N, CA and C of each residue as an Amber inpcrd file, in Angstrom:
protein
   690
  19.4240000   2.7240000  -7.1230000  18.1260000   3.3220000  -6.8950000
  17.0250000   2.3830000  -7.4050000  15.9260000   2.2780000  -6.6520000
  14.8720000   1.3430000  -6.9980000  13.8290000   1.9330000  -7.9270000
  13.7540000   3.2330000  -8.0700000  12.7070000   3.8650000  -8.8430000
  11.4630000   4.1350000  -8.0260000  11.3520000   3.5600000  -6.8400000
  10.2280000   3.8300000  -5.9490000  10.4640000   5.1440000  -5.2150000
   9.3820000   5.7950000  -4.7130000   9.6100000   6.9440000  -3.8450000
  10.3310000   6.4990000  -2.5780000  11.0630000   7.4060000  -1.9940000
  11.8720000   7.1000000  -0.8150000  11.3070000   7.8100000   0.4050000
  11.0820000   7.0430000   1.4500000  10.7610000   7.5900000   2.7630000
  12.0800000   7.6680000   3.5190000  12.5940000   8.8700000   3.6560000
  13.9580000   9.1080000   4.1280000  13.9440000   9.5290000   5.5960000
  14.6870000   8.8030000   6.4090000  14.8560000   9.1490000   7.8220000
  16.2700000   9.6830000   8.0080000  16.3820000  10.9240000   8.4580000
  17.6840000  11.5090000   8.7680000  17.8780000  11.3780000  10.2760000
  18.8650000  10.5870000  10.6790000  18.9870000  10.1960000  12.0800000
  20.4270000  10.3090000  12.5600000  20.5540000  10.3310000  13.8740000
  21.8560000  10.3910000  14.5320000  21.9410000   9.2370000  15.5170000
  23.0580000   8.5510000  15.5470000  23.2300000   7.4560000  16.4990000
  23.0220000   7.9760000  17.9200000  22.1610000   7.3320000  18.7040000
  21.8470000   7.8410000  20.0500000  22.9220000   7.5090000  21.0760000
  24.0270000   8.2050000  20.9640000  25.1680000   8.0150000  21.8600000
  25.0350000   8.9850000  23.0360000  25.1540000   8.5080000  24.2700000
  25.0410000   9.3980000  25.4330000  25.9980000  10.5790000  25.3500000
  25.4680000  11.7430000  25.6290000  26.2510000  12.9690000  25.5900000
  26.2700000  13.6510000  24.2450000  25.7840000  12.9590000  23.1820000
  25.8090000  13.5210000  21.8380000  24.4160000  13.7680000  21.2720000
  23.3850000  13.2840000  21.9380000  22.0090000  13.4860000  21.4800000
  21.1500000  13.9830000  22.6370000  20.1180000  14.7450000  22.2820000
  19.1270000  15.2320000  23.2450000  19.7750000  15.8750000  24.4760000
  20.7790000  16.6870000  24.2330000  21.4880000  17.3270000  25.3460000
  20.6320000  18.3720000  26.0590000  19.5860000  18.8710000  25.3940000
  18.7000000  19.8360000  26.0610000  17.8060000  19.1600000  27.0990000
  17.8510000  17.8330000  27.1590000  17.0790000  17.1040000  28.1730000
  17.9020000  16.8010000  29.4210000  19.1740000  17.2630000  29.4390000
  20.0440000  16.9900000  30.5850000  20.4370000  18.2970000  31.2590000
  19.9390000  18.5490000  32.4710000  18.9240000  17.7940000  33.2120000
  17.5150000  18.0820000  32.6970000  16.5030000  17.3900000  33.1800000
  16.4580000  16.5250000  34.3610000  16.9770000  15.1130000  34.1340000
  17.0880000  14.6840000  32.8590000  17.5540000  13.3290000  32.6140000
  19.0720000  13.2760000  32.6160000  19.6200000  12.0980000  32.8740000
  21.0510000  11.8890000  32.6850000  21.3290000  11.7570000  31.1830000
  22.6050000  11.8070000  30.8170000  22.9670000  11.6610000  29.4080000
  22.5260000  10.3080000  28.8710000  22.6270000   9.2640000  29.6920000
  22.2260000   7.9360000  29.2410000  20.7110000   7.8410000  29.0980000
  19.9660000   8.4640000  29.9980000  18.5120000   8.4570000  29.8740000
  18.0590000   9.2320000  28.6400000  18.6900000  10.3810000  28.3990000
  18.3380000  11.1710000  27.2150000  18.6240000  10.3860000  25.9410000
  19.7610000   9.6880000  25.9150000  20.0840000   8.8770000  24.7400000
  19.1160000   7.7100000  24.5940000  18.6780000   7.1460000  25.7130000
  17.6940000   6.0640000  25.6440000  16.3720000   6.5640000  25.0770000
  15.9830000   7.7820000  25.4310000  14.7750000   8.3770000  24.8440000
  14.9530000   8.6000000  23.3420000  16.1410000   9.0700000  22.9500000
  16.4100000   9.2590000  21.5210000  16.3580000   7.9270000  20.7770000
  16.8960000   6.8780000  21.3850000  16.8560000   5.5580000  20.7530000
  15.4190000   5.0720000  20.6070000  14.6160000   5.2700000  21.6400000
  13.2130000   4.8630000  21.5770000  12.4820000   5.6380000  20.4920000
  12.7830000   6.9380000  20.3710000  12.1580000   7.7500000  19.3230000
  12.5550000   7.2590000  17.9390000  13.8220000   6.9060000  17.7550000
  14.2770000   6.3880000  16.4650000  13.5880000   5.0670000  16.1320000
  13.4730000   4.1810000  17.1110000  12.8170000   2.8960000  16.8670000
  11.3410000   3.0890000  16.5200000  10.6630000   3.9950000  17.2160000
   9.2680000   4.2910000  16.8760000   9.1600000   4.8720000  15.4710000
  10.1090000   5.7250000  15.1130000  10.1060000   6.3230000  13.7720000
  10.3070000   5.2670000  12.7060000  11.2230000   4.3360000  12.9420000
  11.4380000   3.2440000  11.9940000  10.1790000   2.3910000  11.8460000
   9.4870000   2.1500000  12.9500000   8.2430000   1.3860000  12.8720000
   7.1920000   2.1160000  12.0410000   7.0270000   3.4190000  12.3010000
   6.0200000   4.2000000  11.5840000   6.3420000   4.2710000  10.0940000
   7.6060000   4.4750000   9.7770000   7.9960000   4.5590000   8.3680000
   7.8720000   3.2090000   7.6780000   8.1780000   2.1390000   8.3920000
   7.9950000   0.8190000   7.8170000   6.5360000   0.5460000   7.4840000
   5.6340000   0.9350000   8.3990000   4.2060000   0.7530000   8.1420000
   3.7550000   1.6040000   6.9600000   4.2300000   2.8470000   6.8940000
   3.8750000   3.7250000   5.7780000   4.4010000   3.1810000   4.4600000
   5.6040000   2.6020000   4.4800000   6.1790000   2.0360000   3.2570000
   5.3550000   0.8580000   2.7590000   4.8580000   0.0510000   3.6800000
   4.0260000  -1.0800000   3.2640000   2.7130000  -0.5980000   2.6540000
   2.1880000   0.5100000   3.1480000   0.9510000   1.0630000   2.6080000
   1.1550000   1.7060000   1.2390000   2.3350000   2.2830000   1.0250000
   2.5660000   3.1230000  -0.1520000   3.4560000   2.4990000  -1.2170000
   4.1830000   1.4500000  -0.8610000   5.1560000   0.8830000  -1.7940000
   6.4650000   1.6330000  -1.8430000   6.6880000   2.5490000  -0.8900000
   7.9310000   3.3150000  -0.8580000   9.0720000   2.4730000  -0.2960000
  10.2860000   2.9520000  -0.5100000  11.4720000   2.3650000   0.0910000
  11.9020000   3.2250000   1.2700000  12.2190000   2.5880000   2.3980000
  12.7450000   3.3090000   3.5560000  14.2590000   3.3690000   3.4490000
  14.7970000   4.5670000   3.5640000  16.2440000   4.7840000   3.5530000
  16.5960000   5.6210000   4.7860000  17.6620000   5.2440000   5.4590000
  18.1300000   5.9760000   6.6340000  19.4710000   6.6200000   6.3170000
  19.5350000   7.9430000   6.4650000  20.8020000   8.6720000   6.3870000
  21.2850000   8.8490000   7.8210000  22.3310000   8.1390000   8.1700000
  22.7540000   8.0280000   9.5680000  24.0700000   8.7480000   9.8170000
  24.1020000   9.5040000  10.9110000  25.3380000  10.1330000  11.3870000
  25.7490000   9.4560000  12.6850000  27.0460000   9.2710000  12.8670000
  27.5300000   8.6950000  14.1020000  27.6790000   7.1890000  14.0440000
  28.1620000   6.6350000  15.1490000  28.5210000   5.2220000  15.2290000
  27.5820000   4.5190000  16.2020000  26.8980000   3.4970000  15.7220000
  25.9880000   2.7520000  16.5900000  26.7200000   1.9400000  17.6520000
  28.0210000   1.7840000  17.5150000  28.7550000   0.9580000  18.4790000
  28.5920000   1.4720000  19.9030000  28.5210000   2.7800000  20.0840000
  28.3800000   3.3340000  21.4210000  26.9870000   3.8190000  21.7390000
  26.0140000   3.4250000  20.9230000  24.6590000   3.9540000  21.0590000
  23.8360000   3.1500000  22.0540000  22.8600000   3.8080000  22.6290000
  21.8520000   3.1160000  23.4200000  20.9900000   2.2550000  22.4870000
  20.5610000   1.1000000  22.9780000  19.6830000   0.1860000  22.2290000
  20.2660000  -0.1630000  20.8660000  21.5930000  -0.2950000  20.8050000
  22.2470000  -0.5360000  19.5160000  21.7510000  -1.8200000  18.8600000
  21.5730000  -2.8870000  19.6370000  21.1380000  -4.1530000  19.0470000
  19.7450000  -4.0320000  18.4560000  18.8460000  -3.3560000  19.1740000
  17.4780000  -3.1880000  18.6720000  17.4560000  -2.3240000  17.4180000
  18.2860000  -1.2970000  17.3930000  18.3370000  -0.4240000  16.2130000
  18.8740000  -1.1940000  15.0170000  19.9520000  -1.9450000  15.2240000
  20.5000000  -2.7390000  14.1150000  19.4660000  -3.7250000  13.5890000
  18.6900000  -4.3220000  14.4850000  17.6600000  -5.2530000  14.0540000
  16.5980000  -4.5420000  13.2190000  16.1990000  -3.3440000  13.6420000
  15.1920000  -2.5860000  12.8970000  15.7190000  -2.0980000  11.5590000
  17.0360000  -1.9390000  11.4620000  17.6400000  -1.4740000  10.2090000
  17.8970000  -2.6170000   9.2210000  17.7000000  -3.8510000   9.6560000
  17.9150000  -4.9880000   8.7660000  16.9610000  -4.8810000   7.5740000
  17.5050000  -4.9380000   6.3880000  16.6870000  -4.8130000   5.1910000
  16.4060000  -3.3930000   4.7690000  16.8930000  -2.4220000   5.5390000
  16.7250000  -1.0040000   5.2110000  18.0450000  -0.4810000   4.6320000
  17.9690000   0.3080000   3.5910000  19.1940000   0.8890000   3.0190000
  19.6730000   2.0160000   3.9380000  20.9030000   1.9190000   4.3940000
  21.4980000   2.9050000   5.2980000  22.6400000   3.6130000   4.5850000
  22.6100000   4.9340000   4.5930000  23.6310000   5.7500000   3.9510000
  24.2960000   6.6470000   4.9920000  25.5690000   6.9430000   4.8270000
  26.1970000   7.9180000   5.7340000  25.7680000   9.3300000   5.3570000
  25.6000000  10.1650000   6.3480000  25.3690000  11.5760000   6.0720000
  26.6830000  12.2090000   5.6300000  26.5740000  13.2250000   4.7690000
  27.7850000  13.9210000   4.3270000  27.4920000  15.4130000   4.2300000
  28.5530000  16.2000000   4.4010000  28.4220000  17.6490000   4.3600000
  28.7010000  18.2650000   5.7130000  29.0420000  19.5410000   5.6840000
  29.3370000  20.2720000   6.9200000  28.1050000  21.0610000   7.3240000
  27.5830000  20.7370000   8.5000000  26.3950000  21.4160000   8.9910000
  25.1300000  20.6940000   8.5580000  24.0550000  20.8900000   9.3340000
  22.8180000  20.1730000   9.0910000  22.2110000  20.5240000   7.7400000
  22.2460000  21.7810000   7.3450000  21.6750000  22.1690000   6.0570000
  22.3200000  21.3990000   4.9120000  23.6460000  21.3050000   4.9330000
  24.3620000  20.5910000   3.8740000  24.0670000  19.0970000   3.9130000
  23.9530000  18.5370000   5.1160000  23.6740000  17.1010000   5.2230000
  22.2790000  16.7730000   4.7010000  21.3070000  17.6390000   4.9980000
  19.9550000  17.4210000   4.4820000  19.9240000  17.5680000   2.9680000
  20.6000000  18.5910000   2.4570000  20.6210000  18.8260000   1.0120000
  21.2390000  17.6430000   0.2680000  22.2110000  16.9820000   0.8870000
  22.8580000  15.8330000   0.2470000  22.0540000  14.5550000   0.4070000
  21.3570000  14.4150000   1.5320000  20.6980000  13.1470000   1.8340000
  19.5970000  12.8090000   0.8350000  18.8450000  13.8060000   0.3890000
  17.7360000  13.5410000  -0.5400000  18.2300000  12.9240000  -1.8500000
  19.1390000  13.5800000  -2.5910000  19.6090000  12.9430000  -3.8330000
  20.4470000  11.7000000  -3.5950000  21.1520000  11.6300000  -2.4760000
  21.8910000  10.4040000  -2.1720000  20.9350000   9.2180000  -2.0540000
  19.7580000   9.4650000  -1.5120000  18.7970000   8.3910000  -1.2810000
  17.9940000   8.0270000  -2.5160000  17.6730000   9.0220000  -3.3500000
  16.7150000   8.7860000  -4.4370000  17.2110000   9.2000000  -5.8070000
  18.4420000   9.7130000  -5.9070000  18.8600000  10.2960000  -7.1680000
  18.2460000  11.6780000  -7.3260000  18.7580000  12.4670000  -8.2240000
  18.3000000  13.8500000  -8.3480000  16.8340000  13.9600000  -8.7510000
  16.3040000  12.9410000  -9.4420000  14.9550000  13.0440000  -9.9810000
  13.9540000  12.1240000  -9.2830000  14.3780000  11.4360000  -8.2420000
  13.4580000  10.5950000  -7.4870000  12.6740000  11.4010000  -6.4700000
  11.5430000  10.8610000  -6.0350000  10.6960000  11.5280000  -5.0430000
  11.0940000  11.0950000  -3.6420000  11.0920000  12.0550000  -2.7140000
  11.4670000  11.7690000  -1.3280000  10.4640000  12.4060000  -0.3670000
  10.2720000  11.7530000   0.7640000   9.5880000  12.3540000   1.9110000
  10.4840000  12.1080000   3.1060000  11.0420000  13.1740000   3.6470000
  12.0500000  13.0700000   4.7020000  11.4930000  13.4670000   6.0600000
  11.8400000  12.6670000   7.0580000  11.5220000  12.9750000   8.4520000
  12.7950000  12.8290000   9.2690000  12.7310000  13.2750000  10.5190000
  13.8390000  13.0890000  11.4390000  13.4960000  12.0320000  12.4780000
  14.1060000  12.1220000  13.6480000  13.8380000  11.1670000  14.7220000
  13.3070000  11.8700000  15.9590000  12.7570000  13.0860000  15.7780000
  12.2440000  13.8750000  16.8960000  10.7270000  13.8500000  17.0000000
  10.0650000  13.0340000  16.1620000   8.6030000  12.9620000  16.1910000
   8.1820000  11.4990000  16.2850000   8.3550000  10.8830000  17.4610000
   8.0370000   9.4590000  17.6010000   6.5470000   9.1620000  17.4890000
   5.7240000  10.1950000  17.4650000   4.2760000  10.0330000  17.3440000
   3.8090000  10.1460000  15.9000000   4.6870000   9.9000000  14.9350000
   4.3200000   9.9340000  13.5250000   3.1510000   8.9950000  13.2390000
   2.2730000   9.4350000  12.3350000   1.1420000   8.6200000  11.8980000
   1.4810000   8.0130000  10.5330000   1.5650000   6.6800000  10.4250000
   1.8890000   6.0780000   9.1250000   0.9240000   6.4810000   8.0150000
  -0.3380000   6.7060000   8.3420000  -1.3090000   7.1010000   7.3210000
  -0.9900000   8.4790000   6.7570000  -0.5490000   9.3930000   7.6240000
  -0.1620000  10.7310000   7.1560000   1.0450000  10.6280000   6.2330000
   1.9990000   9.7840000   6.5900000   3.1810000   9.5980000   5.7450000
   2.8030000   8.9780000   4.4060000   1.9570000   7.9620000   4.4340000
   1.5430000   7.3200000   3.1800000   0.7800000   8.2950000   2.2950000
  -0.0880000   9.1000000   2.8950000  -0.8120000  10.1130000   2.1180000
   0.1560000  11.1370000   1.5290000   1.1700000  11.5140000   2.3060000
   2.1610000  12.4550000   1.8030000   2.9190000  11.9030000   0.6090000
   3.2750000  10.6290000   0.6790000   3.9710000  10.0010000  -0.4440000
   3.0790000   9.9530000  -1.6810000   1.7890000   9.6620000  -1.4780000
   0.8670000   9.6450000  -2.6110000   0.7370000  11.0310000  -3.2260000
   0.7270000  12.0530000  -2.3770000   0.5870000  13.4290000  -2.8640000
   1.8010000  13.8620000  -3.6680000   2.9930000  13.5720000  -3.1680000
   4.2020000  14.0680000  -3.8120000   4.5200000  13.3020000  -5.0910000
   3.9090000  12.1310000  -5.2710000   4.1200000  11.3750000  -6.5060000
   2.9360000  11.4880000  -7.4730000   1.8940000  12.2000000  -7.0830000
   0.7430000  12.4250000  -7.9660000   1.1620000  13.3800000  -9.0840000
   0.9410000  13.0220000 -10.3470000   1.3350000  13.9160000 -11.4440000
   0.7230000  15.3100000 -11.3420000  -0.4430000  15.4030000 -10.6970000
  -1.0960000  16.7010000 -10.5500000  -0.8560000  17.3250000  -9.1760000
   0.0270000  16.7320000  -8.3950000   0.2700000  17.2120000  -7.0470000
   1.3000000  18.3260000  -7.0040000   1.6600000  18.7560000  -5.7860000
   2.6200000  19.8450000  -5.6110000   4.0450000  19.3860000  -5.8820000
   4.9420000  20.3570000  -5.9380000   6.3620000  20.0460000  -6.0920000
   7.0070000  19.6890000  -4.7630000   6.4140000  20.1680000  -3.6720000
   7.0160000  19.9610000  -2.3550000   5.9340000  19.9050000  -1.2920000
   6.2450000  19.2050000  -0.2120000   5.4280000  19.1610000   0.9890000
   6.2850000  19.6170000   2.1560000   5.6760000  20.3540000   3.0830000
   6.3940000  20.7690000   4.2890000   5.4990000  20.5250000   5.4890000
   6.0450000  19.8330000   6.4770000   5.3340000  19.5790000   7.7200000
   5.8290000  20.5280000   8.8000000   5.0900000  21.5830000   9.1140000
   5.5660000  22.5450000  10.1130000   5.6210000  21.9290000  11.5150000
   6.5830000  22.3790000  12.2990000   6.6810000  21.9900000  13.7030000
   6.2430000  23.1540000  14.5790000   5.7500000  22.8350000  15.7630000
   5.2360000  23.8690000  16.6540000   6.2950000  24.8860000  17.0520000
   7.5590000  24.4780000  17.0320000   8.6240000  25.3800000  17.4710000
   9.1350000  26.2980000  16.3660000   8.4820000  26.2760000  15.2010000
   8.9080000  27.1280000  14.0930000   9.7640000  26.4270000  13.0610000
  10.1590000  25.2110000  13.3280000  10.9220000  24.4280000  12.3530000
   9.9990000  23.6000000  11.4870000  10.4890000  22.4620000  11.0410000
   9.6370000  21.5310000  10.3060000  10.0380000  20.1000000  10.6260000
   9.0450000  19.2090000  10.5260000   9.2840000  17.7940000  10.8490000
   9.3370000  16.9130000   9.6060000   8.8870000  17.4240000   8.4660000
   8.8880000  16.6250000   7.2360000   9.0880000  17.5290000   6.0330000
   9.7990000  17.0030000   5.0490000   9.9770000  17.6840000   3.7740000
   9.8190000  16.6590000   2.6660000   8.8440000  16.8910000   1.7960000
   8.6440000  16.0410000   0.6400000   9.0350000  16.7690000  -0.6250000
   9.6950000  16.0740000  -1.5210000  10.1490000  16.6860000  -2.7750000
   9.8260000  15.7540000  -3.9400000   9.1950000  16.3040000  -4.9760000
   8.9270000  15.5180000  -6.1800000  10.2260000  15.1130000  -6.8600000
  11.2090000  16.0110000  -6.8210000  12.5550000  15.7250000  -7.3550000
  13.5680000  16.0060000  -6.2500000  14.2490000  14.9690000  -5.8320000
  15.1160000  15.0630000  -4.6590000  16.2080000  16.1150000  -4.8040000
  16.6390000  16.3690000  -6.0350000  17.6830000  17.3670000  -6.2400000
  17.2790000  18.7580000  -5.7950000  15.9710000  19.0010000  -5.6550000
  15.5040000  20.3070000  -5.1950000  15.9220000  20.6070000  -3.7640000
  16.4170000  19.5900000  -3.0510000  16.8790000  19.8100000  -1.6840000
  18.0610000  20.7720000  -1.6200000  18.6600000  21.0970000  -2.7570000
  19.7780000  22.0520000  -2.7430000  19.3550000  23.4060000  -2.1800000
  18.0620000  23.7200000  -2.2300000  17.6080000  25.0110000  -1.6940000
  17.8150000  25.1020000  -0.1870000  17.9860000  23.9470000   0.4870000
  18.1960000  23.9620000   1.9300000  19.5620000  24.5200000   2.3140000
  20.4780000  24.5840000   1.3650000  21.8160000  25.0930000   1.6640000
  21.7740000  26.5330000   2.1500000  20.7330000  27.2760000   1.7770000
  20.6210000  28.6760000   2.1720000  19.7510000  28.8710000   3.4130000
  19.3350000  27.7670000   4.0500000  18.4260000  27.8470000   5.1910000
  19.1650000  27.4660000   6.4680000  19.1050000  28.3310000   7.4740000
  19.6670000  28.0110000   8.7910000  18.7000000  27.0860000   9.5210000
  19.1920000  25.9410000   9.9710000  18.3540000  24.9750000  10.6590000
  18.3160000  25.2500000  12.1610000  17.3170000  24.6710000  12.8020000
  17.1710000  24.7200000  14.2660000  17.0050000  26.1360000  14.7920000
  16.2470000  26.9510000  14.0690000  15.9090000  28.2890000  14.5330000
  14.3860000  28.4030000  14.6010000  13.8510000  29.4200000  15.2970000
  12.3960000  29.5890000  15.3600000  11.7660000  29.9630000  14.0220000
  12.5860000  30.2870000  13.0130000  12.0400000  30.6710000  11.7130000
  12.5070000  29.7430000  10.5880000  13.0020000  28.5720000  10.9440000
  13.4580000  27.6370000   9.9140000  12.3170000  27.2410000   8.9780000
  11.1280000  27.0480000   9.5080000  10.0010000  26.6790000   8.6620000
   9.6650000  27.7490000   7.6470000   9.5780000  28.9890000   8.1080000
   9.2840000  30.1110000   7.2100000  10.3950000  30.2690000   6.1840000
  11.6370000  30.1360000   6.6260000  12.7650000  30.2850000   5.7130000
  12.7930000  29.1690000   4.6660000  12.4010000  27.9650000   5.0610000
  12.3670000  26.8570000   4.1060000  11.2680000  27.0780000   3.0680000
  10.1180000  27.5460000   3.5170000   9.0500000  27.8750000   2.5690000
   9.5210000  28.9340000   1.5700000  10.2240000  29.9380000   2.0760000
  10.7170000  31.0010000   1.1960000  11.7370000  30.4560000   0.2010000
  12.6270000  29.5750000   0.6670000  13.6350000  28.9940000  -0.2250000
  12.9790000  28.1560000  -1.3180000  11.9570000  27.3910000  -0.9700000
  11.2250000  26.6140000  -1.9700000  10.5150000  27.5400000  -2.9540000
   9.9710000  28.6340000  -2.4300000   9.2880000  29.5950000  -3.2950000
  10.2180000  30.2680000  -4.2770000  11.4370000  30.5490000  -3.8480000
  12.3970000  31.1770000  -4.7610000  12.7400000  30.2640000  -5.9350000
  12.6070000  28.9660000  -5.7250000  12.8500000  28.0050000  -6.8030000
  11.5730000  27.6980000  -7.5810000  10.5080000  28.4490000  -7.2970000
   9.2250000  28.3130000  -8.0040000   8.5470000  26.9620000  -7.7500000
   8.7830000  26.3800000  -6.5830000   8.1340000  25.1230000  -6.2390000
   6.7570000  25.3920000  -5.6430000   5.7650000  24.6260000  -6.0730000
   4.4390000  24.6780000  -5.4710000   4.4590000  23.7990000  -4.2220000
   4.0710000  24.3880000  -3.0880000   4.2120000  23.7140000  -1.7970000
   2.8440000  23.5180000  -1.1490000   2.6280000  22.3260000  -0.6110000
   1.4740000  22.0550000   0.2400000   1.9850000  21.7210000   1.6420000
   1.1540000  22.0090000   2.6510000   1.5480000  21.7950000   4.0360000
   0.9420000  20.5160000   4.5960000   1.7260000  19.8250000   5.3800000
   1.2730000  18.6820000   6.1580000   0.8080000  19.1710000   7.5310000
   0.1790000  18.3040000   8.3260000  -0.2500000  18.7340000   9.6710000
   0.9270000  19.1930000  10.5290000   0.6480000  20.1050000  11.4460000
   1.6550000  20.5850000  12.3920000   1.8840000  19.5130000  13.4620000
   3.1500000  19.2410000  13.7740000   3.5060000  18.3150000  14.8470000
   4.4660000  18.9940000  15.8190000   4.6260000  18.3710000  16.9580000
   5.5510000  18.8830000  17.9720000   6.8200000  18.0460000  17.9860000
   7.9530000  18.6780000  17.7670000   9.2490000  18.0190000  17.9120000
   9.5530000  17.7970000  19.3870000  10.3340000  16.7680000  19.6750000
  10.7920000  16.5320000  21.0410000  12.2020000  17.0690000  21.1890000
  12.3170000  18.2140000  21.8540000  13.6210000  18.8250000  22.1220000
  13.8280000  19.1230000  23.6000000  12.7550000  19.4770000  24.3040000
  12.8370000  19.9080000  25.6970000  11.9960000  19.0000000  26.5760000
  12.1180000  19.1820000  27.8940000  11.3570000  18.3540000  28.8150000
   9.8630000  18.5800000  28.6560000   9.4390000  19.7980000  28.3360000
   8.0080000  20.0330000  28.1160000   7.5190000  19.3010000  26.8670000
   8.3810000  19.1740000  25.8650000   8.0260000  18.3970000  24.6820000
   7.8600000  16.9200000  25.0330000   8.7610000  16.4050000  25.8550000
   8.6660000  15.0110000  26.2880000   7.3270000  14.7730000  26.9710000
   6.9700000  15.6740000  27.8880000   5.7120000  15.5340000  28.6190000
   4.5170000  15.5620000  27.6740000   4.5260000  16.5090000  26.7260000
   3.3900000  16.6660000  25.8270000   3.2390000  15.4700000  24.8960000
   4.3350000  15.0020000  24.3280000   4.2570000  13.8870000  23.3870000
   3.9210000  12.5910000  24.1120000   4.4910000  12.3800000  25.2940000
   4.1850000  11.1640000  26.0560000   2.7190000  11.1030000  26.4520000
   2.0840000  12.2620000  26.5540000   0.6760000  12.3040000  26.9400000
  -0.2560000  11.8560000  25.8330000   0.2060000  11.8990000  24.5760000
  -0.6870000  11.5950000  23.4520000  -0.2110000  10.4200000  22.6130000
   0.9950000   9.9220000  22.8720000   1.5900000   8.9090000  22.0030000
   1.5650000   7.5330000  22.6480000   1.7160000   6.5270000  21.8010000
   1.9690000   5.1630000  22.2440000   3.3840000   4.8030000  21.7980000
   3.8010000   3.5970000  22.0700000   5.1020000   3.1670000  21.5770000
   6.1870000   3.2390000  22.6300000   7.4070000   2.9570000  22.1840000
   8.5440000   2.8580000  23.0950000   8.8540000   4.1880000  23.7680000
   8.8530000   5.2730000  22.9630000   9.2210000   6.5630000  23.5230000
   8.2790000   6.9630000  24.6490000   6.9850000   6.8780000  24.4080000
   6.0170000   7.2880000  25.4160000   6.1360000   6.4270000  26.6670000
   6.2910000   5.1180000  26.4870000   6.4050000   4.2280000  27.6400000
   7.6470000   4.5500000  28.4620000   8.7780000   4.7950000  27.8010000
  10.0060000   5.1150000  28.5220000   9.8970000   6.4720000  29.2030000
   9.3240000   7.4530000  28.5150000   9.1730000   8.7740000  29.1110000
   8.3140000   8.7110000  30.3690000   7.2590000   7.9250000  30.3260000
   6.3860000   7.8040000  31.4990000   7.1020000   7.1110000  32.6390000
   7.9740000   6.1590000  32.3170000   8.7170000   5.4520000  33.3530000
   9.7790000   6.3340000  33.9900000  10.4060000   7.1880000  33.1780000
  11.5090000   8.0060000  33.6780000  11.0550000   9.3110000  34.3230000
   9.9050000   9.8130000  33.8980000   9.5150000  11.1700000  34.2970000
   8.1080000  11.1530000  34.8860000   7.9620000  11.3560000  36.1810000
   6.6500000  11.2770000  36.8140000   5.6010000  12.2050000  36.2060000
   6.0030000  13.4060000  35.7680000   5.0280000  14.3260000  35.2000000
   4.4510000  13.7520000  33.9170000   5.3060000  13.1510000  33.0810000
   4.7950000  12.5380000  31.8540000   3.8200000  11.4210000  32.1670000
   4.0850000  10.6690000  33.2250000   3.1740000   9.5970000  33.5960000
   1.8330000  10.1570000  34.0540000   1.8380000  11.2670000  34.7900000
   0.5820000  11.8500000  35.2710000  -0.2340000  12.4370000  34.1470000
   0.4340000  12.8900000  33.0530000  -0.2760000  13.4980000  31.9560000
  -0.8740000  12.4640000  31.0020000  -0.4370000  11.2210000  31.0890000
  -0.8840000  10.2050000  30.1290000  -2.2910000   9.7210000  30.4570000
C-alpha cells in the first residue's frame, strides 16, 4: 500500500457474450463488448487524469481474462503502471466489499467507480478524492445513478465497504439501500452528482449525445440514432 488515496476501478474483462448483454440486440455480442472496452478505456483515461490532479493511486479490481477480450492490447497498454488486483468473493456485493480494503488496506481512503460511466469528469473525481480525505469531510461519498443504483462510492476508511455485503446490487433501489447501510454504520454521507449508467440502448444513445471519447465515437459509428443525437 502506498498510503495515498486510491481511485479504484471495478471492471470486467470485455469478453463477447459476457458483458453488456442487455445491448444484444440491437448490437451483436462483439459490438457490445467493443462498447464495453471503449467505456473501460475512457474510464481509465478519466481516472488517470484525476489521479494526476489529486495525487491518488489508480487501482483496477479486474474480473475475467483479457485474453479473450475486445481491445485487449489497448487495455493492457492502459493498465501499464496501474496496480491490478483480482476480484474475489461470490456475487457483486461481496466483490465490492473486498475490493476496497484489498486496494487500500482497511484504513486507507478509496473512491470507487465502475466501467459503465465513460463520461466521467476527472475534476469531479479529483474533488471527490479531496473531500473524502479532508479531515473535516464526510465518512463516505455516494454518486447516485439515474436508474436507482450508484456510479461511485467514496470511503474515508476502505474497511467500511463491509456494509455492502447486506446490499443487493443492480436493483432500482440499490442507491437507497446503500445509503441506508452506510447510515446504519453511523457514516456521514455526502452525495456526488447524478450520472447515467450505460446498460441499455437508450443509455447508449443518451451518453453518446453528451460525451466525447472512444465510447461516444464508437456508439455513433455503430448506432445511427446515437449519431443523430450527437
